[in-house]
VEXKELO-625118 format. One line per 2 residues: number of its first residue (from 1); their letters; for each residue x, y, z of C-alpha. Coordinates in pm, 1 decimal. Example, Ala and Ser with C-alpha at 12.3 -4.5 7.8 and 13.67 -1.06 7.14 Angstrom:
# VEXKELO-625118
1	AS	1230.0 -450.0 780.0  1367.0 -106.0 714.0;
# end
This chain:
# VEXKELO-625118
1	MT	10584.3 9275.0 12789.3  10522.4 9543.7 13048.2;
3	NS	10243.1 9795.0 13047.6  10500.3 10064.5 12970.7;
5	KV	10624.6 9872.8 12671.4  10296.4 9910.8 12491.7;
7	FK	10249.9 10247.7 12318.8  10536.8 10389.3 12518.2;
9	QI	10827.0 10610.5 12444.5  11013.6 10392.8 12198.5;
11	GA	11378.0 10400.6 12293.0  11358.1 10352.2 12670.6;
13	VL	11578.2 10076.4 12802.9  11430.4 9743.6 12908.5;
15	AG	11552.5 9778.0 13263.4  11369.0 10107.0 13296.5;
17	IL	11049.8 9945.7 13172.2  11070.2 9669.9 13429.9;
19	LL	11123.3 9927.1 13702.1  10817.9 10117.2 13584.7;
21	AG	10613.1 9801.0 13584.1  10721.2 9735.4 13940.3;
23	AF	10620.3 10085.0 14032.1  10265.7 10007.8 13927.7;
25	LL	10252.0 9755.3 14209.5  10294.7 10037.9 14456.8;
27	LP	10021.1 10257.0 14311.3  9695.1 10239.0 14505.3;
29	AR	9376.9 10181.9 14311.4  9186.6 10502.4 14247.5;
31	PG	8933.8 10551.0 14527.7  8576.7 10450.3 14463.8;
33	LA	8647.4 10234.6 14157.4  8568.3 9868.7 14185.8;
35	AP	8842.5 9632.0 14076.1  8769.4 9369.9 13810.5;
37	TG	8595.4 9063.8 13947.8  8688.6 8826.7 13666.9;
39	AP	8342.8 8867.3 13514.2  8261.9 9137.7 13255.0;
41	AF	8160.4 9465.1 13417.9  7924.7 9550.1 13130.6;
43	ST	7659.2 9346.6 12953.5  7772.9 9411.9 12595.7;
45	QT	8095.9 9482.5 12410.5  7950.2 9813.1 12290.2;
47	EA	7871.6 9925.3 12643.6  8219.2 9822.4 12757.7;
49	LT	8371.6 10029.4 12476.7  8157.4 10335.5 12548.8;
51	QA	8239.3 10327.5 12920.1  8608.8 10268.4 12856.5;
53	LS	8632.1 10573.4 12631.6  8438.4 10792.3 12873.5;
55	AL	8654.2 10681.5 13167.6  8978.6 10728.7 12974.3;
57	VT	8897.0 11088.3 12882.2  8731.3 11203.4 13202.7;
59	TY	8996.1 11043.1 13424.4  9314.0 11130.2 13237.2;
61	QN	9267.7 11422.1 12996.5  9436.9 11742.0 13107.6;
63	SD	9256.3 12073.4 13077.3  9480.4 12175.4 12783.9;
65	GG	9341.3 11884.0 12580.7  9652.1 11667.2 12604.7;
67	FT	9736.4 11352.7 12798.1  10037.0 11235.3 12997.6;
69	SF	10209.7 10903.3 12940.4  10189.4 10690.0 13258.1;
71	SN	9922.3 10932.3 13374.8  9800.3 10916.6 13733.0;
73	GA	9504.2 11142.3 13658.2  9399.2 11463.0 13487.5;
75	NV	9629.5 11763.4 13543.6  9866.3 11569.6 13769.9;
77	AP	10152.7 11605.7 13520.4  10206.7 11805.6 13198.8;
79	SN	10071.8 11670.1 12872.1  10321.7 11508.2 12636.0;
81	VD	10321.3 11381.6 12278.8  10351.0 11016.1 12374.1;
83	GT	10044.4 11006.0 12595.0  9838.9 11234.7 12371.6;
85	AD	9908.2 11019.9 12063.7  9800.4 10708.4 12256.8;
87	AI	9476.8 10880.4 12354.7  9409.4 10996.2 11997.4;
89	LA	9441.8 10638.6 11872.9  9200.8 10514.9 12138.6;
91	IA	8948.3 10795.5 12083.6  8951.6 10753.7 11706.0;
93	AA	8929.1 10375.1 11732.0  8614.8 10411.0 11942.9;
95	GY	8453.3 10613.9 11664.8  8476.7 10958.3 11825.0;
97	NP	8642.3 11253.9 11653.2  8966.4 11351.0 11835.0;
99	NI	8963.0 11687.5 11654.4  8679.3 11816.5 11873.3;
101	PY	8650.0 11822.9 12252.2  8494.6 11518.4 12413.3;
103	PG	8170.3 11610.3 12594.6  8254.2 11800.4 12911.7;
105	QL	8615.1 11869.9 12810.9  8759.6 12210.8 12726.9;
107	AS	8987.7 12114.7 12437.7  9058.9 11826.1 12204.6;
109	PM	9382.3 11623.3 12190.7  9435.9 11738.5 11832.8;
111	DW	9411.5 12098.8 11955.2  9702.3 12021.2 12185.9;
113	MT	9903.9 11850.9 11910.8  9859.6 12154.5 11686.5;
115	RQ	9964.1 12401.5 11955.6  10265.2 12189.8 12052.6;
117	IT	10385.8 12122.7 11698.8  10751.1 12195.2 11784.2;
119	GV	10744.3 11931.3 12056.3  10564.7 11689.4 11824.0;
121	AQ	10837.0 11735.2 11563.7  11110.6 11680.2 11823.0;
123	FA	10938.2 11364.8 11947.7  10907.3 11230.4 11593.2;
125	GS	11271.7 11303.2 11526.3  11389.7 11129.9 11843.5;
127	SS	11316.8 10776.3 11720.8  11144.9 10601.1 11436.1;
129	GG	10898.5 10459.8 11687.4  10808.3 10813.9 11789.8;
131	AA	10761.2 10921.5 11429.3  10551.2 10611.4 11366.3;
133	KV	10324.5 10685.5 11658.6  10269.8 11044.0 11543.2;
135	IL	10183.4 10926.0 11190.5  9940.2 10663.3 11319.5;
137	AL	9769.9 10917.3 11545.8  9740.4 11179.4 11271.2;
139	TA	9595.5 10938.4 11017.0  9352.9 10800.4 11274.1;
141	AG	9237.3 11158.7 11330.6  9192.9 11214.0 10957.8;
143	RD	9491.7 11449.8 10928.4  9763.2 11441.2 10663.8;
145	PQ	10093.4 11323.6 10819.0  10283.1 11466.5 10520.7;
147	NF	10145.7 11814.1 10581.8  10046.2 11873.1 10941.0;
149	AG	10115.4 12221.1 11077.0  10388.3 12260.5 10818.1;
151	HN	10567.2 11931.8 10894.7  10610.8 11613.3 10693.2;
153	FV	10625.7 11331.3 10945.5  10664.8 11063.8 10680.1;
155	IS	11004.9 11216.6 10605.1  11074.4 11220.1 10980.2;
157	LT	11023.6 10843.6 10972.6  11198.4 10751.9 10648.2;
159	HQ	11506.6 10956.8 10743.8  11554.5 10701.1 11021.4;
161	LS	11562.1 10397.6 10792.5  11904.9 10234.5 10768.3;
163	PT	12037.5 10050.8 10458.3  11986.2 9721.3 10642.3;
165	GQ	11610.9 9776.7 10649.9  11605.3 9850.3 11021.5;
167	FV	11438.1 10164.0 11151.6  11685.1 10306.4 11399.1;
169	GN	11623.4 10421.5 11752.2  11431.3 10109.9 11858.1;
171	FD	11562.2 9847.2 12095.1  11317.4 9577.6 11987.5;
173	TY	11088.7 9468.0 11703.8  10793.4 9668.1 11835.2;
175	GQ	10924.5 9993.1 11689.0  11000.6 9824.4 11356.9;
177	SM	10645.8 9691.1 11336.0  10499.3 10029.2 11430.7;
179	SI	10707.9 10194.5 11159.5  10573.6 9952.1 10900.0;
181	LA	10217.9 10020.0 11011.7  10283.3 10394.7 10994.6;
183	LR	10410.7 10369.2 10638.0  10096.0 10182.5 10538.0;
185	AA	9876.4 10432.8 10725.4  10036.4 10706.3 10515.7;
187	SQ	9979.2 10502.0 10196.2  10353.4 10450.7 10149.5;
189	TV	10523.4 10144.4 10001.0  10709.4 9930.8 10254.1;
191	PL	11058.0 9844.0 10123.5  11129.6 9471.0 10107.9;
193	TV	11438.2 9516.6 10323.8  11216.2 9648.7 10604.8;
195	TQ	10999.3 9336.7 10626.1  11304.3 9114.9 10574.9;
197	WL	11472.8 9276.6 10874.1  11163.0 9216.4 11085.6;
199	TG	11119.2 8853.3 10984.7  11488.2 8802.1 11050.6;
201	QQ	11423.2 8870.2 11420.5  11171.6 8587.0 11452.3;
203	TA	11285.2 8298.9 11673.3  11259.5 7929.3 11596.7;
205	AG	10955.9 7918.8 11827.5  10778.0 8168.8 11601.2;
207	NF	10777.1 8463.9 11837.7  10902.6 8821.2 11812.3;
209	DD	11007.6 8839.7 12178.1  10670.9 8819.9 12360.5;
211	PD	10298.3 8796.1 12268.9  10263.8 9176.6 12245.4;
213	QT	10541.0 9220.3 11992.7  10436.5 8907.2 11807.5;
215	GV	10081.8 9038.8 11773.5  10188.6 9377.3 11638.3;
217	AI	10446.1 9210.5 11409.1  10169.9 8998.6 11256.9;
219	MA	9960.8 9309.8 11188.5  10261.4 9486.7 11037.9;
221	LL	10357.8 9197.3 10811.3  10000.6 9152.0 10691.8;
223	AS	9969.9 9525.8 10625.7  10288.3 9516.4 10418.4;
225	GV	10149.0 9240.4 10198.6  10280.4 8920.6 10356.5;
227	PT	10011.9 8652.4 10297.6  9847.0 8469.4 10584.8;
229	NA	9985.1 8135.1 10460.6  10345.7 8256.0 10475.8;
231	TT	10567.4 8046.9 10701.0  10650.9 8343.2 10924.8;
233	II	10279.3 8415.1 10986.1  10191.1 8051.0 11047.2;
235	SA	10481.5 8014.3 11289.6  10389.2 8334.0 11477.5;
237	TR	10025.1 8223.9 11501.5  10130.4 7886.9 11640.5;
239	YL	10336.3 8066.0 11905.6  10032.1 8268.3 12011.3;
241	SD	9831.2 7948.5 12040.9  10104.0 7786.4 12249.7;
243	TQ	10116.8 8081.7 12490.5  9743.0 8140.5 12531.2;
245	LA	9637.7 8103.2 12894.2  9354.1 7893.5 13030.5;
247	GG	9146.9 8209.0 13081.3  9169.7 8296.6 12713.5;
249	GW	9423.9 8579.9 12734.9  9797.9 8638.5 12718.6;
251	RP	10075.6 8774.0 12937.0  10451.8 8819.2 12891.6;
253	AW	10686.2 8549.0 13018.8  10814.6 8764.8 13305.4;
255	DT	10462.0 8808.3 13446.7  10380.0 8514.3 13670.0;
257	VN	10117.7 8700.7 13877.0  9831.2 8803.7 13651.1;
259	PA	9588.4 8560.6 13488.6  9622.3 8779.0 13176.4;
261	NP	9762.6 9114.5 13074.4  9514.5 9355.4 12910.4;
263	NS	9787.2 9503.5 12689.3  9911.3 9167.7 12565.4;
265	TA	9561.4 9032.8 12520.0  9445.8 9340.6 12327.7;
267	LV	9730.8 9330.9 12074.5  9702.4 8956.2 12021.1;
269	YQ	9324.1 8984.7 11981.1  9374.0 9251.0 11712.1;
271	AL	9629.2 9030.2 11535.9  9384.3 8740.2 11532.7;
273	LA	9117.9 8968.0 11384.6  9367.4 9073.2 11116.8;
275	LG	9427.7 8705.9 11040.3  9054.8 8644.9 11003.8;
277	EN	9058.3 8392.6 11287.8  8740.4 8274.4 11457.1;
279	VG	8791.3 8429.0 11800.1  8438.0 8368.7 11925.6;
281	PG	8282.8 8099.4 12146.1  8343.3 7748.6 12019.0;
283	GP	8629.6 7858.6 11795.0  8992.3 7746.0 11809.7;
285	WD	9080.2 8029.9 12049.1  8808.1 7937.1 12299.6;
287	RG	8972.3 7795.9 12612.4  8706.0 7613.5 12807.7;
289	GQ	8442.7 7879.5 12744.7  8680.8 8172.8 12777.0;
291	TP	8761.1 8365.3 12458.8  9030.2 8632.9 12410.4;
293	LD	8759.1 8899.7 12433.7  8633.5 8746.4 12758.8;
295	AL	8985.6 8764.9 12898.6  9017.0 9129.7 12798.4;
297	LA	8680.8 9229.5 12944.2  8767.8 9054.0 13269.5;
299	EQ	9039.1 9317.1 13325.0  8793.6 9609.5 13306.0;
301	NS	8650.6 9757.4 13625.2  8302.4 9895.2 13681.5;
303	AG	8416.9 10250.3 13601.0  8530.2 10139.2 13256.0;
305	LF	8906.8 10152.0 13312.5  9144.9 9863.3 13254.2;
307	QF	9388.6 9769.5 13524.7  9751.3 9666.3 13536.1;
309	FG	9874.4 9482.0 13844.7  9559.9 9582.9 14031.1;
311	SD	9577.2 9958.2 13959.8  9391.8 10171.3 13707.3;
313	SF	9612.9 10216.7 13405.1  9604.8 10485.2 13138.4;
315	YS	9808.7 10270.0 12898.9  9608.7 9954.2 12955.0;
317	SA	9286.9 10146.0 12895.2  9420.1 10318.8 12583.1;
319	QA	9555.8 9987.2 12454.4  9233.6 9796.9 12518.2;
321	IP	8996.0 10042.3 12348.6  9100.6 9972.0 11985.2;
323	AL	9067.0 9599.4 12053.8  8721.5 9650.1 12209.4;
325	AN	8627.2 9839.0 11892.7  8754.7 9548.2 11677.7;
327	RI	8995.0 9785.3 11502.1  9312.6 9657.0 11336.8;
329	YP	9624.9 9869.9 11296.7  9665.3 10082.7 11095.8;
331	FA	9317.3 10228.1 11090.5  9158.7 10533.5 10932.7;
333	PS	8891.5 10749.7 11098.7  8554.9 10582.5 11138.8;
335	QP	8344.5 10714.2 10852.7  8003.5 10552.2 10820.1;
337	AV	7914.4 10485.7 10457.4  7632.8 10331.4 10256.3;
339	AV	7615.2 10216.9 9893.4  7297.7 10305.2 9700.2;
341	DQ	7183.9 10272.5 9341.0  6887.4 10386.8 9132.6;
343	TS	6655.8 10102.5 9231.1  6737.1 10060.1 9598.4;
345	GG	6771.4 10313.3 9875.0  6967.8 10286.1 10192.8;
347	EL	7020.1 10422.7 10539.6  7328.1 10561.9 10708.6;
349	AY	7336.1 10620.9 11084.4  7588.7 10756.9 11332.3;
351	AD	7572.3 10813.8 11708.3  7831.1 10982.7 11927.3;
353	PT	7890.7 10939.4 12303.5  7677.8 11244.1 12393.5;
355	GR	7359.0 11090.4 12259.1  7353.4 11285.1 11931.0;
357	VL	7227.4 11069.7 11644.2  7225.6 11141.5 11272.5;
359	TV	7032.4 10919.1 11031.1  7043.3 10966.7 10653.8;
361	TV	6760.0 10794.4 10465.3  6811.8 10768.2 10090.2;
363	PA	6501.5 10669.6 9886.8  6510.4 10468.6 9565.6;
365	GA	6569.3 10693.7 9267.1  6769.0 10953.1 9459.9;
367	VL	7083.1 10859.7 9263.3  7109.4 10770.2 8895.8;
369	TP	7424.6 10555.9 8915.8  7576.9 10342.5 9196.8;
371	TE	7698.0 10585.7 9459.7  7870.3 10556.9 9794.2;
373	LI	7760.6 10814.4 10052.1  8016.1 10887.8 10323.6;
375	LE	7946.1 11066.3 10650.1  8220.4 11260.6 10826.1;
377	PF	8057.8 11330.9 11160.7  8074.6 11625.4 11392.6;
379	AA	8385.1 11812.7 11282.4  8455.8 12158.1 11419.1;
381	PP	8254.6 12435.0 11245.1  8424.4 12706.4 11040.0;
383	TT	8235.3 12968.3 11242.0  8006.7 12972.4 11545.1;
385	TA	7735.3 13197.6 11407.7  7534.2 13216.7 11088.3;
387	AV	7392.0 13544.8 10972.9  7062.0 13501.6 10791.7;
389	SP	6930.2 13854.3 10750.1  6788.1 13993.8 10965.1;
391	TL	6841.5 13711.3 11215.6  7154.5 13575.4 11380.7;
393	FG	7185.8 13202.3 11451.4  7424.4 13032.5 11694.5;
395	FA	7595.0 12695.4 11655.9  7385.5 12417.3 11813.3;
397	GQ	7631.7 12132.7 11856.6  7617.0 11933.7 11534.6;
399	VF	7834.7 11978.2 11229.9  7891.3 11703.4 10976.7;
401	SL	7980.8 11650.9 10613.4  7819.0 11423.9 10358.5;
403	RA	8005.3 11341.7 10040.9  7943.3 11115.1 9743.8;
405	RQ	8185.4 10884.6 9566.0  8127.7 10707.4 9235.1;
407	GG	8371.7 10452.4 9102.9  8607.7 10541.9 9386.0;
409	ID	8613.1 10911.3 9282.9  8471.3 11191.4 9496.8;
411	QP	8186.4 11392.6 9341.2  8220.5 11743.6 9491.1;
413	DF	7919.4 11891.4 9305.8  7682.6 11599.6 9363.8;
415	NF	7306.4 11659.5 9373.0  7029.6 11410.1 9449.2;
417	SQ	6753.8 11342.8 9196.4  6500.7 11363.4 9477.4;
419	PV	6517.8 11476.4 9841.2  6703.5 11271.4 10100.6;
421	TL	6581.6 11271.6 10460.8  6802.2 11362.0 10757.2;
423	TL	6688.5 11283.8 11110.7  6888.2 11467.4 11377.3;
425	KY	6866.3 11375.7 11743.8  7030.3 11649.1 11949.7;
427	TN	7097.1 11689.7 12320.9  6959.3 11948.1 12562.1;
429	AD	7304.6 12105.2 12575.5  7289.3 12166.8 12198.8;
431	IV	6978.0 12383.2 12212.6  7046.7 12747.9 12134.7;
433	GD	6770.5 13004.9 12183.7  6419.8 12885.6 12101.2;
435	ED	6420.9 12510.4 12035.6  6160.2 12557.7 11763.0;
437	SL	6410.0 12776.9 11575.4  6666.1 12498.5 11525.1;
439	QL	6759.0 12486.8 11159.0  7015.7 12308.5 10944.5;
441	FY	7242.5 12522.0 10727.3  7511.1 12427.4 10478.5;
443	WD	7850.1 12591.2 10420.6  7869.5 12725.7 10063.5;
445	GS	8237.4 12810.3 10086.1  8196.4 13158.0 10228.9;
447	QW	7880.4 13158.9 10442.8  7610.6 12942.3 10594.1;
449	AS	7297.3 12910.4 10376.8  6967.2 12722.2 10399.9;
451	DG	6831.7 12697.8 10045.4  6755.9 12340.0 9945.3;
453	IT	6701.6 12236.7 10309.3  6343.7 12183.2 10426.8;
455	VV	6223.4 12115.6 10781.9  5975.9 11826.2 10763.6;
457	AR	5897.9 11773.4 11131.2  5997.1 11894.1 11476.7;
459	NP	5968.2 11673.8 11783.4  6097.5 11876.5 12080.6;
461	AA	5987.3 11611.9 12329.9  6232.3 11367.3 12172.0;
463	NE	6496.7 11630.4 12082.0  6449.0 11538.2 11718.5;
465	LV	6448.0 11733.5 11394.2  6360.0 11583.8 11053.5;
467	LT	6470.7 11758.7 10733.1  6528.4 11694.4 10365.6;
469	IT	6831.2 11793.3 10156.4  6903.9 11779.9 9783.9;
471	HL	7281.3 11831.9 9772.7  7591.8 11740.4 9970.4;
473	TQ	7840.6 11956.2 10157.1  7921.6 12045.7 10515.9;
475	FG	7614.3 12097.0 10732.6  7564.5 12261.0 11071.1;
477	LF	7275.6 12280.2 11315.5  7198.9 12631.0 11443.9;
479	GE	6942.7 12797.4 11666.1  6809.3 13153.0 11653.9;
481	LA	6981.5 13380.7 11902.7  6762.0 13604.4 12113.8;
483	LI	6829.9 13971.8 12041.6  6811.2 14211.7 12335.9;
485	YL	6686.7 14561.6 12254.3  6763.8 14851.3 12485.5;
487	PL	6463.7 15072.3 12572.8  6430.9 15391.4 12372.7;
489	VV	6501.6 15693.6 12589.8  6365.0 16028.9 12472.7;
491	AG	6523.4 16347.6 12603.9  6299.6 16520.4 12858.3;
493	S	6086.2 16213.6 12928.3;
# end
């Protein structure tokens, strides 16, 4: 499968894809970026993921917040839905919020999607694969695909389901699998005819065309409820084993040049994770000391980008990031959570790519019944200033929500039995006004307030603020704005 055939405009013809793949051969590598050497460019999987995300955004995001499919760099070509949805999936998979601008960027990809809602709707209506991609991107960003900017994209998808169980507008099984995953992402039931149509395309060898489509078909079938011991899953898994290369990765049959293809390897790796396979060293997918993850990392250069036929590739990088994050389609936004009860406390921590860190420390006795605390990190604030008479505070970079769930049910009016400690590590760029004035406020539905929040310690040298809270809601970090007073001028002076 070509690079363009992964997270591409579903509905392009195969010949066009092959031509695009050939075009990649003619693209020079971006200047100053070292090509992969066959050895991992970074010491850990986490570092590889962090650098991949940073390189994807800084290299390819346009100033309007969107991305271009087959991008050759930021602002080279107009943003489109296809490329922006791919980027949203990668950004969300890496644990960053695609609803807010990435550090150093002017706008977020979800800002662009909202502004271009007419184009998004047209893209979703053009093929079921397009609708599926929009749904997957929206759910990964924590948005409701049935009510986004006045549109119901689940209906956009289901309107393209034929009586045979095939989603129309797709020339291969990839779009069918994506449509299944989108239905599951939107918490919809997958009709039996839909999975039957997909399994009907499986060959006697167990494959759904090539390793890429076989990998995503496995994820789709598992998501729709097909058990791992089903004949179709066992046969597809055997095909992946038969086509695994000596270096641990995969490539499509037409590719006789590359030792592995980062797109193929990423999708197959995710499928193996979905199957619960042992993909580590010494496991059944270890080929002479080379695992699927090793093969994927070998295609990453020292700047963090993944390459396709020797050139930096937006699609390969976007495709590889969810696999590096060990995320399986369909996935929801990363929301750190911790379970606590009356006798045992717990700790919840989150860090974003800028270096901001939030740690929630819950002591024993803070809850009276088993409770799950869920952190929704760093969403956009409702306002950028907080008036606390007679002082005005400005937004200082961190906004997050904490919510409680008991027995699977949200508790909107939850209060702790004793204070819970928050430790905030902010960046220099977050500081507004006097650093010693930084204060956490909560949104009470109409204004920012500070009652129930106590500053325990300030550590400016470490950019750290320690506080306690007694209730849950949306919180924001603010700093006191300096007020400038004009000199008093008296007539005749």
